[in-house]
Every structure is written in C-alpha cells, then in structure tokens.
N, C-alpha and C positions, 0 to 999 in steps of 0.2 A: 927264351932260353929254356931248354929242357932240364928239368931237375927233379929231384925227389928228396924228401926228408926221410932219414933213416935213424933208427935207434942204435946208439953206440953200445959197446959192451959195458960201459960205465953207467948206462941208463939214461944218459943225456942224448940229445938229438944232434944230428949233423945234416948239412945240405950237401947233396952230391950233384954235380953237373954232369948231365949225360952228353953234353957237347964236348967238354974237355976230359971227361972221365976222371974227374978228381973231386975231392972235397973242397968246397969253397968256404964253409964255416963249420966249426965243430964246437962241442960242449954247449949247445944251446938248450935253454929250458923250452918247454912248449910255448910259453909266452914270447920268448926271444925269437923262436923260429917263426911264429906267426907275425911278429913285428917286422922281421927281416923280409919275409915274402910280401907282406902288405906294402912295405915301403918301396920295394922293387916294382910292384904293380902300379902303385901311385905314380912313381917316376915315369914308367912306360906310358901310362895313360896321359899324363901331363905333356910329355913329349909329342904324343900322337895328336892331342888336342891343339897344341901350338902349331903343329904342321898343318892341320886342317884349317885353322884360322888364317894362317899365312897364305895358304892356297887360295882362300876366298879373297883376301885383301889384294893379293898380287894377281888374281884371276888366272891361276894356272889352268891350262887346258885340261879338261877332265881326263882321267886315266894316264896322266903324265906327272912327272915330278919336276917342278921348276920351269916348265915350258909355258911362258906367259902368253895369254890371249890378248885381245884388243881392249880389255877393260870390261866387256860384257859377255865374253865367250861362255863362261859358266852359266850365266843367266839364260842365254839362248839355248844352251844344252838342256837345262831344266825345262824350259818352255817346250822344247821339242819333245821331251819325254812326256810332259803333261798332255800335249796334243795327241801323241801316239796312244796313250793309255786312256785318256778321258775325253778326247775330242777337241776340235778346234775352238768351240765356244768356251770351254774351260780354260784353254790357254789364253784366249782373248780377254777373258774376265780377269785373269791374273795380271795381264799386261795393263789393263785399265786400272786395277787396284794399285799396281806398282807406280804408275804415272801419277795417280792421285796422291799417293804417299810422298812421292818425290816433290810434287808441287807444294804440299803442306810443309815439308821440311825446309824448302827454300823460303817460304813465307816466314816460318819460325826463326830461321837464321838471319833473315833480313830485318 
C-alpha cells in the first residue's frame, strides 16, 4: 500500500493513502504512527511467510499460486537450478545428502 505520514496543522501526524487518496488515520503521535506502520508491515510479512510455507507444504509449482505439483516439483526445480549454476556434481551431492537425511528421519520415527 502506498502511503505517507504527514504533519497536520495541529502538529500531530496523519497517514495518507496514495491508493485511495484519503487519510486513513489522523491525530497520531510519532510513536503512534510508528506503531501503526510497524504493525501493518508485520501483518504483511506474516501473511507472506504463511503463503511461502504453505507453498512448500503443498508443493506449489514454482512461479504459480496454488498450482500443486506431484509432491517433489519444487525440490526438482531447485535441483535443476543448482545443476545449472553449480554443475551436476553439486546437484548430485544435494540429492545424496537429502536421501541420507530422509533415511535417518525414517529410522528416528520408527
């Protein structure tokens, strides 16, 4: 959301939305303005983080929203990028490490 903090004629601060071209909050102290902006940013970051975790859990195909892969589509996408940037040996090493970790988790759970 585009916004700015402005000083009102009474010396207090207001939030102005450049999206709706209207004031969204008025008569704020500097601390109140900081708190309001900080809370909005925290809420936005939390929503973004939840979406990122959900995408990983549900294996959304990279660069899509909600389009599910086969369970390992994102993993394979990352391996392809590793291979492209660092070479095939690096991708194979990651695969070997991932398989070793998966085996140890199965042993731990059993």
